[in-house]
C-alpha positions as CSV (number, residue, x, y, z in Angstrom):
1,X,0.0,0.0,0.0
2,X,1.1,3.5,-0.8
3,X,-0.1,7.0,0.0
4,X,-2.7,7.9,-2.7
5,X,-3.9,4.4,-3.3
6,X,-7.6,4.0,-4.0
7,X,-8.9,0.9,-2.1
8,X,-11.9,-1.2,-1.4
9,X,-12.8,-0.7,2.3
10,X,-15.2,-2.5,4.5
11,X,-15.8,-5.4,6.8
12,X,-15.8,-8.9,5.3
13,X,-19.2,-9.8,4.2
14,X,-20.4,-6.3,3.5
15,X,-22.8,-6.3,0.5
16,X,-21.0,-3.4,-1.1
17,X,-17.6,-2.3,0.2
18,X,-16.8,1.4,0.1
19,X,-14.0,3.0,-1.8
20,X,-11.4,5.1,0.0
21,X,-8.2,7.0,-0.6
22,X,-5.2,6.4,1.7
23,X,-3.5,9.6,2.9
24,X,-1.1,8.3,5.6
25,X,2.6,8.4,4.9
26,X,4.2,5.4,3.2
27,X,6.1,4.8,6.5
28,X,2.9,4.5,8.5
29,X,1.2,2.3,5.8
30,X,4.3,0.0,5.9
31,X,4.0,-0.7,9.6
32,X,1.7,-3.7,10.2
33,X,1.7,-3.0,14.0
34,X,-0.4,0.2,13.4
35,X,-4.1,-0.8,13.4
36,X,-5.6,2.3,11.8
37,X,-4.4,4.6,9.0
38,X,-5.8,7.9,7.7
39,X,-7.9,8.3,4.5
40,X,-11.0,9.6,2.9
41,X,-14.1,7.5,2.1
42,X,-15.3,8.4,-1.4
43,X,-18.9,9.4,-1.6
44,X,-21.5,10.5,-4.1
45,X,-22.2,14.2,-3.7
46,X,-25.1,15.8,-5.3
47,X,-23.9,19.4,-5.0
48,X,-20.1,19.4,-4.4
49,X,-18.7,22.4,-2.5
50,X,-15.3,24.0,-2.3
51,X,-14.1,21.3,0.2
52,X,-15.0,18.5,-2.2
53,X,-12.6,16.9,-4.7
54,X,-13.4,14.6,-7.6
55,X,-11.4,11.4,-7.4
56,X,-10.8,9.8,-10.8
57,X,-14.4,9.2,-11.6
58,X,-15.0,7.2,-8.3
59,X,-16.8,10.0,-6.5
60,X,-15.9,12.8,-4.2
61,X,-13.9,13.2,-1.0
62,X,-14.6,15.9,1.6
63,X,-11.2,17.3,2.5
64,X,-12.6,18.5,5.8
65,X,-13.4,15.0,7.0
66,X,-10.4,12.7,7.0
67,X,-11.2,9.3,8.7
68,X,-9.4,6.6,10.6
69,X,-9.5,3.5,8.5
70,X,-9.2,0.1,10.2
71,X,-6.3,-1.8,8.5
72,X,-8.2,-5.1,8.8
73,X,-10.9,-3.8,6.5
74,X,-8.6,-2.5,3.7
75,X,-9.1,-4.6,0.6
76,X,-8.0,-4.6,-3.0
77,X,-6.1,-1.6,-4.4
78,X,-8.2,-0.3,-7.4
79,X,-6.1,2.7,-8.4
80,X,-4.0,5.6,-7.3
81,X,-4.8,9.3,-7.3
82,X,-1.3,10.4,-8.4
83,X,1.0,13.1,-7.1
84,X,-0.9,16.1,-8.5
85,X,-4.1,14.9,-6.7
86,X,-2.2,14.3,-3.5
87,X,-0.9,17.8,-3.6
88,X,-4.4,19.1,-4.1
89,X,-5.7,17.0,-1.2
90,X,-2.9,18.4,1.0
91,X,-3.8,21.9,0.0
92,X,-7.5,21.2,0.8
93,X,-6.5,19.8,4.3
94,X,-4.4,22.9,5.0
95,X,-7.3,25.2,4.1
96,X,-9.9,23.1,6.0
97,X,-7.8,23.0,9.2
98,X,-6.1,26.4,8.8
99,X,-2.6,25.0,8.7
């Protein structure tokens, strides 16, 4: 797993796993002893606002709401947002949290 990976996310047996983007550093993602990592669950948004970002046709993330993702629920990697999108996500986080 790498920062920026788009993954299936959800408990085993869920009818429809969610899709999420990982935003933790590659060092954190590489440590199996850490049970949770940071990311954004991708959602359908009817009226995207300034805090929303389109993710490669999968849906939108809300940069104001990063989430803790349980490592045990991380499934298949289905893509990667790329470096430019990661920079945009970082900029959205800085704005949302006044960093």
